[in-house]
C-alpha positions as YAML, in Angstrom:
chain: A
units: angstrom
residues:
- id: 1
  name: MET
  ca: [0.00, 0.00, 0.00]
- id: 2
  name: LYS
  ca: [1.30, 3.43, -0.93]
- id: 3
  name: SER
  ca: [1.88, 6.00, 1.78]
- id: 4
  name: ILE
  ca: [-0.91, 8.56, 2.30]
- id: 5
  name: LEU
  ca: [1.38, 11.08, 4.00]
- id: 6
  name: ILE
  ca: [1.40, 14.56, 2.54]
- id: 7
  name: LYS
  ca: [5.10, 14.32, 1.70]
- id: 8
  name: ASP
  ca: [4.42, 11.22, -0.41]
- id: 9
  name: THR
  ca: [1.32, 12.42, -2.30]
- id: 10
  name: THR
  ca: [0.21, 15.14, -4.66]
- id: 11
  name: LYS
  ca: [-2.87, 17.26, -4.09]
- id: 12
  name: GLU
  ca: [-4.67, 15.28, -6.80]
- id: 13
  name: GLU
  ca: [-3.76, 11.97, -5.15]
- id: 14
  name: ARG
  ca: [-5.04, 13.22, -1.79]
- id: 15
  name: GLU
  ca: [-8.35, 14.28, -3.35]
- id: 16
  name: GLN
  ca: [-8.67, 10.88, -5.06]
- id: 17
  name: LEU
  ca: [-7.82, 9.07, -1.81]
- id: 18
  name: LEU
  ca: [-10.54, 10.93, 0.09]
- id: 19
  name: ARG
  ca: [-13.06, 10.47, -2.70]
- id: 20
  name: ALA
  ca: [-12.43, 6.71, -2.65]
- id: 21
  name: SER
  ca: [-12.37, 6.34, 1.13]
- id: 22
  name: LEU
  ca: [-15.46, 8.48, 1.80]
- id: 23
  name: ASP
  ca: [-17.58, 6.70, -0.81]
- id: 24
  name: CYS
  ca: [-19.79, 4.33, 1.14]
- id: 25
  name: GLY
  ca: [-21.72, 3.42, -1.98]
- id: 26
  name: GLY
  ca: [-24.97, 4.89, -0.71]
- id: 27
  name: GLY
  ca: [-24.45, 8.42, -1.93]
- id: 28
  name: CYS
  ca: [-24.45, 11.57, 0.14]
- id: 29
  name: GLU
  ca: [-28.19, 12.11, -0.23]
- id: 30
  name: ASN
  ca: [-28.83, 9.10, 2.05]
- id: 31
  name: CYS
  ca: [-26.24, 10.07, 4.63]
- id: 32
  name: SER
  ca: [-27.28, 11.71, 7.87]
- id: 33
  name: SER
  ca: [-23.87, 12.50, 9.35]
- id: 34
  name: CYS
  ca: [-23.54, 16.00, 7.89]
- id: 35
  name: TRP
  ca: [-26.93, 17.33, 8.95]
- id: 36
  name: LEU
  ca: [-26.70, 15.65, 12.36]
- id: 37
  name: GLY
  ca: [-23.51, 17.51, 13.18]
- id: 38
  name: GLY
  ca: [-20.88, 15.22, 11.75]
- id: 39
  name: GLY
  ca: [-19.78, 17.92, 9.38]
- id: 40
  name: ASN
  ca: [-19.03, 18.08, 5.71]
- id: 41
  name: PRO
  ca: [-16.13, 15.66, 5.11]
- id: 42
  name: TRP
  ca: [-14.72, 17.83, 2.31]
- id: 43
  name: GLU
  ca: [-14.48, 20.76, 4.72]
- id: 44
  name: ILE
  ca: [-13.11, 18.59, 7.53]
- id: 45
  name: TYR
  ca: [-10.30, 17.20, 5.34]
- id: 46
  name: GLN
  ca: [-9.55, 20.38, 3.36]
- id: 47
  name: ASP
  ca: [-6.30, 20.92, 5.28]
- id: 48
  name: TYR
  ca: [-5.14, 17.45, 4.22]
- id: 49
  name: ILE
  ca: [-6.04, 18.09, 0.60]
- id: 50
  name: GLU
  ca: [-4.13, 21.39, 0.72]
- id: 51
  name: GLY
  ca: [-1.11, 19.69, 2.34]
- id: 52
  name: LYS
  ca: [-1.36, 21.53, 5.67]
- id: 53
  name: ARG
  ca: [-2.20, 18.72, 8.13]
- id: 54
  name: GLU
  ca: [-2.08, 14.93, 8.01]
- id: 55
  name: ILE
  ca: [-5.25, 12.83, 8.17]
- id: 56
  name: ARG
  ca: [-4.17, 11.50, 11.57]
- id: 57
  name: GLU
  ca: [-4.05, 15.01, 13.04]
- id: 58
  name: ILE
  ca: [-7.46, 15.91, 11.64]
- id: 59
  name: ASN
  ca: [-9.02, 12.67, 12.91]
- id: 60
  name: MET
  ca: [-7.54, 13.15, 16.38]
- id: 61
  name: GLU
  ca: [-8.89, 16.70, 16.60]
- id: 62
  name: TYR
  ca: [-12.31, 15.62, 15.34]
- id: 63
  name: ASN
  ca: [-12.52, 12.75, 17.83]
- id: 64
  name: GLU
  ca: [-11.40, 15.00, 20.69]
- id: 65
  name: ARG
  ca: [-14.14, 17.53, 19.90]
- id: 66
  name: TYR
  ca: [-16.72, 14.77, 19.49]
- id: 67
  name: LEU
  ca: [-15.86, 13.12, 22.80]
- id: 68
  name: GLN
  ca: [-15.43, 16.37, 24.71]
- id: 69
  name: GLY
  ca: [-17.75, 16.46, 27.67]
- id: 70
  name: ARG
  ca: [-18.61, 12.76, 27.52]
- id: 71
  name: LEU
  ca: [-17.56, 10.23, 30.11]
- id: 72
  name: ILE
  ca: [-15.76, 7.49, 28.19]
- id: 73
  name: LYS
  ca: [-14.61, 4.37, 30.05]
...
């Protein structure tokens, strides 16, 4: 498997990677995550596409905000 790190990919490859990984096969019109507060994935991962932050960093920040205020055991 090819590296998905910014240093190893072009902007076009990062866009293609996200397009492929975010495609659940059901289409966005049947997805409830955006309107229930999940957020638009293209906005969430824009920094990765632009080469500013790695996917790992974005995911960690997203999870931290999501879990904030919840008691997780």
